[in-house]
N, CA, C and O atoms as a GROMACS GRO file, in nm:
protein
  448
    1MET      N    1  -0.983  -0.164   1.116
    1MET     CA    2  -1.023  -0.059   1.198
    1MET      C    3  -0.918   0.054   1.228
    1MET      O    4  -0.947   0.174   1.220
    2TYR      N    5  -0.806   0.012   1.261
    2TYR     CA    6  -0.701   0.120   1.285
    2TYR      C    7  -0.669   0.207   1.167
    2TYR      O    8  -0.633   0.324   1.172
    3LEU      N    9  -0.686   0.130   1.056
    3LEU     CA   10  -0.646   0.218   0.920
    3LEU      C   11  -0.768   0.331   0.916
    3LEU      O   12  -0.735   0.449   0.900
    4HIS      N   13  -0.889   0.303   0.928
    4HIS     CA   14  -0.998   0.401   0.929
    4HIS      C   15  -0.971   0.514   1.032
    4HIS      O   16  -0.979   0.633   1.000
    5LEU      N   17  -0.937   0.470   1.163
    5LEU     CA   18  -0.904   0.563   1.268
    5LEU      C   19  -0.797   0.666   1.226
    5LEU      O   20  -0.804   0.787   1.245
    6ALA      N   21  -0.688   0.593   1.161
    6ALA     CA   22  -0.567   0.669   1.135
    6ALA      C   23  -0.589   0.771   1.028
    6ALA      O   24  -0.512   0.867   1.020
    7GLU      N   25  -0.690   0.756   0.946
    7GLU     CA   26  -0.710   0.850   0.816
    7GLU      C   27  -0.791   0.965   0.893
    7GLU      O   28  -0.783   1.080   0.848
    8HIS      N   29  -0.857   0.944   0.989
    8HIS     CA   30  -0.937   1.054   1.056
    8HIS      C   31  -0.867   1.126   1.170
    8HIS      O   32  -0.882   1.245   1.196
    9PHE      N   33  -0.783   1.034   1.240
    9PHE     CA   34  -0.711   1.093   1.365
    9PHE      C   35  -0.561   1.061   1.338
    9PHE      O   36  -0.511   0.972   1.406
   10PRO      N   37  -0.480   1.128   1.242
   10PRO     CA   38  -0.343   1.082   1.211
   10PRO      C   39  -0.244   1.101   1.332
   10PRO      O   40  -0.153   1.020   1.347
   11ALA      N   41  -0.261   1.205   1.421
   11ALA     CA   42  -0.196   1.226   1.530
   11ALA      C   43  -0.197   1.121   1.640
   11ALA      O   44  -0.109   1.120   1.725
   12LYS      N   45  -0.288   1.042   1.638
   12LYS     CA   46  -0.320   0.940   1.746
   12LYS      C   47  -0.246   0.818   1.741
   12LYS      O   48  -0.280   0.729   1.819
   13ASN      N   49  -0.140   0.797   1.655
   13ASN     CA   50  -0.059   0.672   1.642
   13ASN      C   51  -0.147   0.542   1.596
   13ASN      O   52  -0.121   0.425   1.624
   14TYR      N   53  -0.257   0.590   1.517
   14TYR     CA   54  -0.322   0.471   1.485
   14TYR      C   55  -0.270   0.390   1.348
   14TYR      O   56  -0.301   0.275   1.317
   15TYR      N   57  -0.182   0.483   1.272
   15TYR     CA   58  -0.114   0.418   1.163
   15TYR      C   59  -0.017   0.310   1.224
   15TYR      O   60  -0.001   0.204   1.163
   16ARG      N   61   0.041   0.332   1.330
   16ARG     CA   62   0.150   0.235   1.378
   16ARG      C   63   0.065   0.111   1.424
   16ARG      O   64   0.107  -0.002   1.397
   17LYS      N   65  -0.049   0.129   1.491
   17LYS     CA   66  -0.115   0.023   1.546
   17LYS      C   67  -0.196  -0.064   1.416
   17LYS      O   68  -0.219  -0.185   1.424
   18ALA      N   69  -0.231   0.015   1.303
   18ALA     CA   70  -0.262  -0.068   1.194
   18ALA      C   71  -0.158  -0.135   1.127
   18ALA      O   72  -0.184  -0.234   1.059
   19TRP      N   73  -0.034  -0.091   1.140
   19TRP     CA   74   0.090  -0.155   1.077
   19TRP      C   75   0.103  -0.289   1.147
   19TRP      O   76   0.113  -0.393   1.083
   20ASN      N   77   0.102  -0.284   1.280
   20ASN     CA   78   0.127  -0.400   1.373
   20ASN      C   79   0.014  -0.507   1.350
   20ASN      O   80   0.038  -0.628   1.346
   21ALA      N   81  -0.106  -0.454   1.337
   21ALA     CA   82  -0.231  -0.555   1.325
   21ALA      C   83  -0.214  -0.629   1.180
   21ALA      O   84  -0.234  -0.750   1.169
   22PHE      N   85  -0.175  -0.546   1.068
   22PHE     CA   86  -0.162  -0.607   0.958
   22PHE      C   87  -0.027  -0.702   0.941
   22PHE      O   88  -0.030  -0.804   0.873
   23ASP      N   89   0.074  -0.664   1.000
   23ASP     CA   90   0.204  -0.736   1.007
   23ASP      C   91   0.145  -0.871   1.087
   23ASP      O   92   0.164  -0.978   1.029
   24THR      N   93   0.089  -0.873   1.193
   24THR     CA   94   0.043  -1.006   1.255
   24THR      C   95  -0.037  -1.074   1.168
   24THR      O   96  -0.009  -1.192   1.149
   25ALA      N   97  -0.137  -1.024   1.106
   25ALA     CA   98  -0.235  -1.092   1.021
   25ALA      C   99  -0.150  -1.160   0.895
   25ALA      O  100  -0.185  -1.265   0.842
   26ALA      N  101  -0.054  -1.096   0.864
   26ALA     CA  102   0.020  -1.140   0.727
   26ALA      C  103   0.093  -1.268   0.763
   26ALA      O  104   0.112  -1.356   0.680
   27ASN      N  105   0.136  -1.278   0.898
   27ASN     CA  106   0.205  -1.395   0.937
   27ASN      C  107   0.129  -1.518   0.971
   27ASN      O  108   0.192  -1.620   1.001
   28ILE      N  109  -0.015  -1.517   0.970
   28ILE     CA  110  -0.098  -1.619   0.995
   28ILE      C  111  -0.110  -1.709   0.880
   28ILE      O  112  -0.158  -1.671   0.774
   29GLN      N  113  -0.059  -1.853   0.907
   29GLN     CA  114  -0.061  -1.933   0.791
   29GLN      C  115  -0.199  -1.975   0.735
   29GLN      O  116  -0.205  -2.038   0.630
   30LEU      N  117  -0.304  -1.943   0.801
   30LEU     CA  118  -0.422  -1.982   0.754
   30LEU      C  119  -0.479  -1.906   0.641
   30LEU      O  120  -0.575  -1.948   0.577
   31LEU      N  121  -0.418  -1.785   0.614
   31LEU     CA  122  -0.459  -1.678   0.520
   31LEU      C  123  -0.439  -1.760   0.383
   31LEU      O  124  -0.352  -1.845   0.366
   32HIS      N  125  -0.540  -1.717   0.286
   32HIS     CA  126  -0.530  -1.759   0.163
   32HIS      C  127  -0.457  -1.652   0.076
   32HIS      O  128  -0.431  -1.546   0.133
   33ASP      N  129  -0.421  -1.667  -0.054
   33ASP     CA  130  -0.343  -1.580  -0.106
   33ASP      C  131  -0.428  -1.453  -0.153
   33ASP      O  132  -0.363  -1.351  -0.179
   34ARG      N  133  -0.536  -1.450  -0.164
   34ARG     CA  134  -0.605  -1.313  -0.186
   34ARG      C  135  -0.614  -1.242  -0.064
   34ARG      O  136  -0.612  -1.120  -0.073
   35GLY      N  137  -0.625  -1.296   0.052
   35GLY     CA  138  -0.613  -1.234   0.177
   35GLY      C  139  -0.489  -1.169   0.221
   35GLY      O  140  -0.480  -1.062   0.282
   36ILE      N  141  -0.386  -1.255   0.179
   36ILE     CA  142  -0.250  -1.189   0.199
   36ILE      C  143  -0.221  -1.066   0.097
   36ILE      O  144  -0.155  -0.968   0.131
   37SER      N  145  -0.277  -1.082  -0.028
   37SER     CA  146  -0.261  -0.970  -0.116
   37SER      C  147  -0.338  -0.863  -0.064
   37SER      O  148  -0.291  -0.750  -0.070
   38GLU      N  149  -0.451  -0.885  -0.012
   38GLU     CA  150  -0.520  -0.768   0.030
   38GLU      C  151  -0.451  -0.679   0.176
   38GLU      O  152  -0.467  -0.560   0.205
   39ILE      N  153  -0.372  -0.785   0.250
   39ILE     CA  154  -0.318  -0.717   0.358
   39ILE      C  155  -0.193  -0.647   0.310
   39ILE      O  156  -0.170  -0.537   0.360
   40ILE      N  157  -0.115  -0.691   0.228
   40ILE     CA  158  -0.010  -0.628   0.168
   40ILE      C  159  -0.042  -0.484   0.110
   40ILE      O  160   0.023  -0.386   0.144
   41ILE      N  161  -0.147  -0.478   0.020
   41ILE     CA  162  -0.210  -0.360  -0.014
   41ILE      C  163  -0.232  -0.259   0.084
   41ILE      O  164  -0.188  -0.145   0.069
   42ASP      N  165  -0.306  -0.298   0.195
   42ASP     CA  166  -0.344  -0.218   0.304
   42ASP      C  167  -0.211  -0.196   0.376
   42ASP      O  168  -0.204  -0.086   0.431
   43GLN      N  169  -0.119  -0.264   0.386
   43GLN     CA  170   0.001  -0.218   0.449
   43GLN      C  171   0.080  -0.118   0.386
   43GLN      O  172   0.153  -0.047   0.454
   44ALA      N  173   0.071  -0.103   0.245
   44ALA     CA  174   0.124   0.008   0.147
   44ALA      C  175   0.034   0.111   0.198
   44ALA      O  176   0.094   0.213   0.231
   45ASP      N  177  -0.090   0.114   0.213
   45ASP     CA  178  -0.164   0.223   0.248
   45ASP      C  179  -0.132   0.288   0.373
   45ASP      O  180  -0.131   0.410   0.384
   46VAL      N  181  -0.102   0.200   0.478
   46VAL     CA  182  -0.071   0.251   0.613
   46VAL      C  183   0.072   0.310   0.620
   46VAL      O  184   0.102   0.401   0.696
   47ALA      N  185   0.160   0.248   0.530
   47ALA     CA  186   0.298   0.294   0.503
   47ALA      C  187   0.306   0.442   0.466
   47ALA      O  188   0.384   0.521   0.518
   48GLN      N  189   0.213   0.472   0.367
   48GLN     CA  190   0.183   0.598   0.330
   48GLN      C  191   0.156   0.689   0.427
   48GLN      O  192   0.222   0.792   0.436
   49GLY      N  193   0.057   0.662   0.509
   49GLY     CA  194  -0.001   0.733   0.633
   49GLY      C  195   0.121   0.763   0.717
   49GLY      O  196   0.140   0.879   0.755
   50MET      N  197   0.210   0.662   0.752
   50MET     CA  198   0.306   0.700   0.837
   50MET      C  199   0.422   0.766   0.776
   50MET      O  200   0.519   0.791   0.847
   51GLY      N  201   0.421   0.798   0.643
   51GLY     CA  202   0.522   0.862   0.579
   51GLY      C  203   0.655   0.790   0.556
   51GLY      O  204   0.766   0.841   0.546
   52GLU      N  205   0.619   0.649   0.548
   52GLU     CA  206   0.757   0.554   0.529
   52GLU      C  207   0.755   0.508   0.374
   52GLU      O  208   0.713   0.400   0.333
   53LEU      N  209   0.805   0.604   0.306
   53LEU     CA  210   0.822   0.564   0.149
   53LEU      C  211   0.886   0.437   0.123
   53LEU      O  212   0.832   0.372   0.033
   54PRO      N  213   0.989   0.382   0.181
   54PRO     CA  214   1.051   0.255   0.150
   54PRO      C  215   0.956   0.155   0.158
   54PRO      O  216   0.944   0.077   0.064
   55LEU      N  217   0.863   0.141   0.289
   55LEU     CA  218   0.767   0.033   0.316
   55LEU      C  219   0.672   0.073   0.201
   55LEU      O  220   0.651  -0.020   0.124
   56TYR      N  221   0.619   0.173   0.175
   56TYR     CA  222   0.516   0.207   0.076
   56TYR      C  223   0.540   0.138  -0.061
   56TYR      O  224   0.462   0.061  -0.115
   57VAL      N  225   0.663   0.178  -0.109
   57VAL     CA  226   0.692   0.131  -0.237
   57VAL      C  227   0.705  -0.022  -0.234
   57VAL      O  228   0.646  -0.088  -0.319
   58ASP      N  229   0.776  -0.077  -0.143
   58ASP     CA  230   0.788  -0.230  -0.131
   58ASP      C  231   0.658  -0.296  -0.119
   58ASP      O  232   0.634  -0.391  -0.193
   59HIS      N  233   0.573  -0.256  -0.032
   59HIS     CA  234   0.440  -0.313  -0.028
   59HIS      C  235   0.346  -0.311  -0.136
   59HIS      O  236   0.271  -0.403  -0.167
   60LEU      N  237   0.357  -0.174  -0.206
   60LEU     CA  238   0.273  -0.161  -0.316
   60LEU      C  239   0.313  -0.240  -0.439
   60LEU      O  240   0.227  -0.287  -0.514
   61ARG      N  241   0.457  -0.257  -0.462
   61ARG     CA  242   0.518  -0.349  -0.551
   61ARG      C  243   0.460  -0.480  -0.550
   61ARG      O  244   0.410  -0.539  -0.646
   62ARG      N  245   0.473  -0.524  -0.411
   62ARG     CA  246   0.430  -0.670  -0.395
   62ARG      C  247   0.281  -0.695  -0.413
   62ARG      O  248   0.240  -0.796  -0.470
   63GLY      N  249   0.201  -0.603  -0.364
   63GLY     CA  250   0.066  -0.609  -0.377
   63GLY      C  251   0.010  -0.613  -0.518
   63GLY      O  252  -0.086  -0.682  -0.551
   64ILE      N  253   0.093  -0.515  -0.614
   64ILE     CA  254   0.049  -0.516  -0.761
   64ILE      C  255   0.079  -0.654  -0.812
   64ILE      O  256  -0.001  -0.716  -0.882
   65MET      N  257   0.205  -0.702  -0.774
   65MET     CA  258   0.263  -0.840  -0.837
   65MET      C  259   0.176  -0.939  -0.772
   65MET      O  260   0.155  -1.036  -0.846
   66SER      N  261   0.118  -0.947  -0.657
   66SER     CA  262   0.024  -1.035  -0.622
   66SER      C  263  -0.102  -1.031  -0.687
   66SER      O  264  -0.155  -1.138  -0.720
   67ALA      N  265  -0.152  -0.933  -0.707
   67ALA     CA  266  -0.275  -0.913  -0.794
   67ALA      C  267  -0.265  -0.979  -0.925
   67ALA      O  268  -0.344  -1.060  -0.972
   68ALA      N  269  -0.144  -0.929  -0.984
   68ALA     CA  270  -0.125  -0.985  -1.132
   68ALA      C  271  -0.119  -1.142  -1.130
   68ALA      O  272  -0.179  -1.212  -1.211
   69THR      N  273  -0.033  -1.193  -1.019
   69THR     CA  274  -0.041  -1.349  -1.010
   69THR      C  275  -0.155  -1.414  -0.992
   69THR      O  276  -0.178  -1.524  -1.041
   70LEU      N  277  -0.253  -1.336  -0.903
   70LEU     CA  278  -0.378  -1.406  -0.877
   70LEU      C  279  -0.481  -1.379  -0.990
   70LEU      O  280  -0.588  -1.440  -0.990
   71GLY      N  281  -0.450  -1.286  -1.090
   71GLY     CA  282  -0.526  -1.230  -1.184
   71GLY      C  283  -0.667  -1.160  -1.128
   71GLY      O  284  -0.783  -1.184  -1.162
   72SER      N  285  -0.621  -1.076  -1.040
   72SER     CA  286  -0.739  -1.025  -0.937
   72SER      C  287  -0.749  -0.877  -0.987
   72SER      O  288  -0.663  -0.795  -0.953
   73GLN      N  289  -0.852  -0.844  -1.065
   73GLN     CA  290  -0.880  -0.698  -1.075
   73GLN      C  291  -0.908  -0.627  -0.958
   73GLN      O  292  -0.857  -0.517  -0.935
   74ARG      N  293  -0.990  -0.687  -0.879
   74ARG     CA  294  -1.025  -0.620  -0.755
   74ARG      C  295  -0.910  -0.581  -0.667
   74ARG      O  296  -0.912  -0.475  -0.605
   75ARG      N  297  -0.801  -0.672  -0.660
   75ARG     CA  298  -0.695  -0.629  -0.582
   75ARG      C  299  -0.613  -0.522  -0.648
   75ARG      O  300  -0.560  -0.430  -0.584
   76TYR      N  301  -0.602  -0.537  -0.790
   76TYR     CA  302  -0.522  -0.436  -0.862
   76TYR      C  303  -0.593  -0.303  -0.847
   76TYR      O  304  -0.523  -0.203  -0.834
   77ASN      N  305  -0.717  -0.294  -0.848
   77ASN     CA  306  -0.804  -0.165  -0.819
   77ASN      C  307  -0.760  -0.110  -0.696
   77ASN      O  308  -0.727   0.009  -0.690
   78GLU      N  309  -0.756  -0.197  -0.583
   78GLU     CA  310  -0.739  -0.151  -0.464
   78GLU      C  311  -0.595  -0.098  -0.457
   78GLU      O  312  -0.569   0.000  -0.388
   79ALA      N  313  -0.502  -0.163  -0.528
   79ALA     CA  314  -0.349  -0.124  -0.519
   79ALA      C  315  -0.354   0.007  -0.578
   79ALA      O  316  -0.308   0.104  -0.519
   80TYR      N  317  -0.401   0.015  -0.679
   80TYR     CA  318  -0.398   0.151  -0.784
   80TYR      C  319  -0.471   0.265  -0.719
   80TYR      O  320  -0.447   0.381  -0.755
   81ALA      N  321  -0.571   0.236  -0.610
   81ALA     CA  322  -0.641   0.338  -0.554
   81ALA      C  323  -0.533   0.387  -0.434
   81ALA      O  324  -0.535   0.501  -0.387
   82VAL      N  325  -0.447   0.293  -0.397
   82VAL     CA  326  -0.331   0.343  -0.282
   82VAL      C  327  -0.240   0.419  -0.354
   82VAL      O  328  -0.194   0.519  -0.300
   83TYR      N  329  -0.201   0.383  -0.488
   83TYR     CA  330  -0.103   0.446  -0.560
   83TYR      C  331  -0.150   0.602  -0.586
   83TYR      O  332  -0.071   0.695  -0.578
   84GLN      N  333  -0.295   0.619  -0.620
   84GLN     CA  334  -0.345   0.741  -0.640
   84GLN      C  335  -0.333   0.832  -0.520
   84GLN      O  336  -0.335   0.954  -0.539
   85LYS      N  337  -0.322   0.788  -0.410
   85LYS     CA  338  -0.324   0.867  -0.296
   85LYS      C  339  -0.181   0.903  -0.238
   85LYS      O  340  -0.167   0.939  -0.121
   86VAL      N  341  -0.080   0.892  -0.323
   86VAL     CA  342   0.065   0.924  -0.309
   86VAL      C  343   0.063   1.070  -0.246
   86VAL      O  344  -0.013   1.152  -0.297
   87PRO      N  345   0.131   1.103  -0.153
   87PRO     CA  346   0.194   1.251  -0.122
   87PRO      C  347   0.253   1.306  -0.228
   87PRO      O  348   0.322   1.243  -0.307
   88LYS      N  349   0.225   1.441  -0.236
   88LYS     CA  350   0.303   1.493  -0.363
   88LYS      C  351   0.443   1.494  -0.341
   88LYS      O  352   0.522   1.479  -0.435
   89LYS      N  353   0.486   1.512  -0.205
   89LYS     CA  354   0.624   1.521  -0.195
   89LYS      C  355   0.713   1.407  -0.243
   89LYS      O  356   0.831   1.426  -0.270
   90TRP      N  357   0.644   1.268  -0.256
   90TRP     CA  358   0.719   1.165  -0.309
   90TRP      C  359   0.722   1.156  -0.455
   90TRP      O  360   0.795   1.074  -0.512
   91LEU      N  361   0.632   1.252  -0.529
   91LEU     CA  362   0.634   1.231  -0.673
   91LEU      C  363   0.774   1.240  -0.746
   91LEU      O  364   0.790   1.188  -0.856
   92SER      N  365   0.871   1.308  -0.681
   92SER     CA  366   1.002   1.328  -0.742
   92SER      C  367   1.092   1.236  -0.679
   92SER      O  368   1.209   1.238  -0.717
   93GLU      N  369   1.053   1.146  -0.577
   93GLU     CA  370   1.156   1.064  -0.514
   93GLU      C  371   1.178   0.951  -0.616
   93GLU      O  372   1.091   0.903  -0.689
   94LYS      N  373   1.312   0.915  -0.611
   94LYS     CA  374   1.370   0.795  -0.696
   94LYS      C  375   1.272   0.675  -0.676
   94LYS      O  376   1.196   0.628  -0.761
   95GLN      N  377   1.291   0.636  -0.549
   95GLN     CA  378   1.217   0.503  -0.528
   95GLN      C  379   1.069   0.500  -0.586
   95GLN      O  380   1.016   0.399  -0.633
   96PHE      N  381   1.010   0.624  -0.578
   96PHE     CA  382   0.870   0.633  -0.620
   96PHE      C  383   0.859   0.627  -0.786
   96PHE      O  384   0.779   0.557  -0.849
   97LEU      N  385   0.948   0.708  -0.834
   97LEU     CA  386   0.952   0.699  -0.980
   97LEU      C  387   1.006   0.572  -1.039
   97LEU      O  388   0.962   0.546  -1.151
   98LEU      N  389   1.090   0.491  -0.988
   98LEU     CA  390   1.121   0.365  -1.026
   98LEU      C  391   0.977   0.259  -1.013
   98LEU      O  392   0.952   0.169  -1.094
   99LEU      N  393   0.910   0.288  -0.916
   99LEU     CA  394   0.774   0.213  -0.902
   99LEU      C  395   0.686   0.247  -1.003
   99LEU      O  396   0.619   0.162  -1.061
  100ALA      N  397   0.680   0.382  -1.033
  100ALA     CA  398   0.582   0.420  -1.128
  100ALA      C  399   0.647   0.360  -1.282
  100ALA      O  400   0.572   0.312  -1.368
  101ARG      N  401   0.761   0.368  -1.297
  101ARG     CA  402   0.808   0.313  -1.416
  101ARG      C  403   0.790   0.165  -1.437
  101ARG      O  404   0.736   0.118  -1.537
  102ASP      N  405   0.831   0.101  -1.348
  102ASP     CA  406   0.822  -0.052  -1.342
  102ASP      C  407   0.678  -0.113  -1.353
  102ASP      O  408   0.651  -0.204  -1.431
  103ILE      N  409   0.586  -0.053  -1.265
  103ILE     CA  410   0.456  -0.101  -1.243
  103ILE      C  411   0.349  -0.039  -1.330
  103ILE      O  412   0.261  -0.111  -1.378
  104PHE      N  413   0.353   0.094  -1.352
  104PHE     CA  414   0.259   0.155  -1.419
  104PHE      C  415   0.300   0.244  -1.542
  104PHE      O  416   0.245   0.346  -1.581
  105GLY      N  417   0.407   0.182  -1.591
  105GLY     CA  418   0.446   0.232  -1.741
  105GLY      C  419   0.495   0.395  -1.720
  105GLY      O  420   0.503   0.469  -1.817
  106GLY      N  421   0.522   0.434  -1.602
  106GLY     CA  422   0.577   0.579  -1.602
  106GLY      C  423   0.466   0.668  -1.570
  106GLY      O  424   0.489   0.786  -1.547
  107GLN      N  425   0.339   0.619  -1.567
  107GLN     CA  426   0.234   0.715  -1.566
  107GLN      C  427   0.232   0.754  -1.407
  107GLN      O  428   0.248   0.668  -1.320
  108LEU      N  429   0.214   0.881  -1.381
  108LEU     CA  430   0.211   0.934  -1.228
  108LEU      C  431   0.074   0.952  -1.193
  108LEU      O  432  -0.012   0.978  -1.277
  109PRO      N  433   0.053   0.941  -1.080
  109PRO     CA  434  -0.089   0.967  -1.023
  109PRO      C  435  -0.131   1.103  -1.020
  109PRO      O  436  -0.043   1.189  -1.021
  110GLU      N  437  -0.256   1.139  -1.018
  110GLU     CA  438  -0.329   1.243  -1.009
  110GLU      C  439  -0.327   1.289  -0.860
  110GLU      O  440  -0.429   1.279  -0.792
  111SER      N  441  -0.206   1.340  -0.806
  111SER     CA  442  -0.215   1.348  -0.649
  111SER      C  443  -0.294   1.475  -0.614
  111SER      O  444  -0.320   1.574  -0.682
  112GLU      N  445  -0.329   1.438  -0.467
  112GLU     CA  446  -0.417   1.560  -0.417
  112GLU      C  447  -0.334   1.682  -0.410
  112GLU      O  448  -0.384   1.788  -0.373
   0.00000   0.00000   0.00000
Protein backbone atom coordinates (compact mmCIF):
# COMPACT_ATOMS: atom_id res chain seq x y z
CA MET A 1 0.00 0.00 0.00
CA TYR A 2 2.74 2.48 0.94
CA LEU A 3 4.59 1.77 -2.31
CA HIS A 4 1.54 2.74 -4.35
CA LEU A 5 1.02 5.87 -2.24
CA ALA A 6 4.69 6.78 -2.64
CA GLU A 7 4.47 6.53 -6.42
CA HIS A 8 1.60 9.04 -6.41
CA PHE A 9 2.70 11.26 -3.51
CA PRO A 10 6.53 11.07 -3.38
CA ALA A 11 6.93 14.06 -1.05
CA LYS A 12 4.87 12.47 1.74
CA ASN A 13 7.56 10.06 3.07
CA TYR A 14 5.62 7.00 1.92
CA TYR A 15 8.77 5.48 0.40
CA ARG A 16 10.33 5.33 3.88
CA LYS A 17 7.15 3.81 5.32
CA ALA A 18 7.10 1.24 2.50
CA TRP A 19 10.74 0.38 3.17
CA ASN A 20 10.04 -0.16 6.87
CA ALA A 21 7.00 -2.32 6.14
CA PHE A 22 8.90 -4.52 3.67
CA ASP A 23 11.88 -4.75 6.01
CA THR A 24 9.63 -5.97 8.81
CA ALA A 25 7.88 -8.45 6.52
CA ALA A 26 11.19 -9.82 5.22
CA ASN A 27 12.19 -10.73 8.76
CA ILE A 28 9.08 -12.79 9.46
CA GLN A 29 10.15 -16.42 9.47
CA LEU A 30 6.82 -17.75 8.19
CA LEU A 31 7.33 -16.40 4.68
CA HIS A 32 8.13 -18.84 1.91
CA ASP A 33 10.96 -18.26 -0.57
CA ARG A 34 8.70 -16.78 -3.26
CA GLY A 35 7.26 -14.30 -0.77
CA ILE A 36 10.71 -13.25 0.36
CA SER A 37 11.79 -12.87 -3.26
CA GLU A 38 8.81 -10.63 -3.95
CA ILE A 39 9.60 -8.47 -0.92
CA ILE A 40 13.24 -8.09 -1.96
CA ILE A 41 12.17 -6.95 -5.43
CA ASP A 42 9.64 -4.54 -3.92
CA GLN A 43 12.40 -3.19 -1.68
CA ALA A 44 14.49 -2.49 -4.79
CA ASP A 45 11.54 -0.55 -6.19
CA VAL A 46 11.19 1.42 -2.95
CA ALA A 47 14.94 2.12 -2.83
CA GLN A 48 14.71 3.54 -6.35
CA GLY A 49 11.92 5.84 -5.21
CA MET A 50 13.95 6.97 -2.20
CA GLY A 51 16.94 7.70 -4.43
CA GLU A 52 19.07 5.06 -2.67
CA LEU A 53 21.25 3.61 -5.43
CA PRO A 54 23.25 1.20 -3.21
CA LEU A 55 20.07 -0.31 -1.72
CA TYR A 56 18.46 -0.46 -5.16
CA VAL A 57 21.41 -2.32 -6.69
CA ASP A 58 21.77 -4.70 -3.75
CA HIS A 59 18.10 -5.63 -3.57
CA LEU A 60 17.59 -5.86 -7.32
CA ARG A 61 20.62 -8.15 -7.61
CA ARG A 62 19.31 -10.31 -4.75
CA GLY A 63 15.82 -10.33 -6.26
CA ILE A 64 17.08 -11.50 -9.65
CA MET A 65 19.28 -14.17 -8.06
CA SER A 66 16.35 -15.36 -5.97
CA ALA A 67 14.09 -15.52 -9.03
CA ALA A 68 16.72 -17.59 -10.85
CA THR A 69 17.15 -19.94 -7.89
CA LEU A 70 13.39 -20.42 -7.67
CA GLY A 71 13.06 -20.76 -11.43
CA SER A 72 10.35 -18.10 -11.24
CA GLN A 73 9.69 -16.26 -14.50
CA ARG A 74 7.10 -14.11 -12.69
CA ARG A 75 9.62 -12.85 -10.13
CA TYR A 76 12.19 -12.28 -12.88
CA ASN A 77 9.65 -10.22 -14.83
CA GLU A 78 8.85 -8.18 -11.72
CA ALA A 79 12.55 -7.50 -11.12
CA TYR A 80 13.08 -6.62 -14.78
CA ALA A 81 10.20 -4.13 -14.59
CA VAL A 82 11.91 -2.46 -11.61
CA TYR A 83 15.17 -2.42 -13.61
CA GLN A 84 13.40 -0.67 -16.48
CA LYS A 85 12.26 2.14 -14.14
CA VAL A 86 15.81 3.21 -13.25
CA PRO A 87 16.33 6.99 -13.09
CA LYS A 88 18.37 8.35 -16.00
CA LYS A 89 20.91 9.86 -13.62
CA TRP A 90 21.87 6.35 -12.45
CA LEU A 91 22.60 5.01 -15.94
CA SER A 92 26.24 6.12 -15.76
CA GLU A 93 26.85 5.15 -12.11
CA LYS A 94 29.47 2.44 -11.62
CA GLN A 95 27.29 0.38 -9.26
CA PHE A 96 24.45 0.38 -11.75
CA LEU A 97 26.69 -0.44 -14.70
CA LEU A 98 28.12 -3.42 -12.79
CA LEU A 99 24.59 -4.64 -12.09
CA ALA A 100 23.71 -4.24 -15.77
CA ARG A 101 26.84 -6.15 -16.80
CA ASP A 102 26.58 -8.94 -14.24
CA ILE A 103 22.84 -9.57 -14.37
CA PHE A 104 21.58 -8.26 -17.70
CA GLY A 105 24.59 -8.86 -19.93
CA GLY A 106 25.32 -5.13 -20.18
CA GLN A 107 21.89 -4.34 -21.62
CA LEU A 108 20.80 -0.95 -20.31
CA PRO A 109 17.13 -0.25 -19.71
CA GLU A 110 15.08 2.04 -21.86
CA SER A 111 14.79 4.68 -19.14
CA GLU A 112 12.05 7.29 -19.03
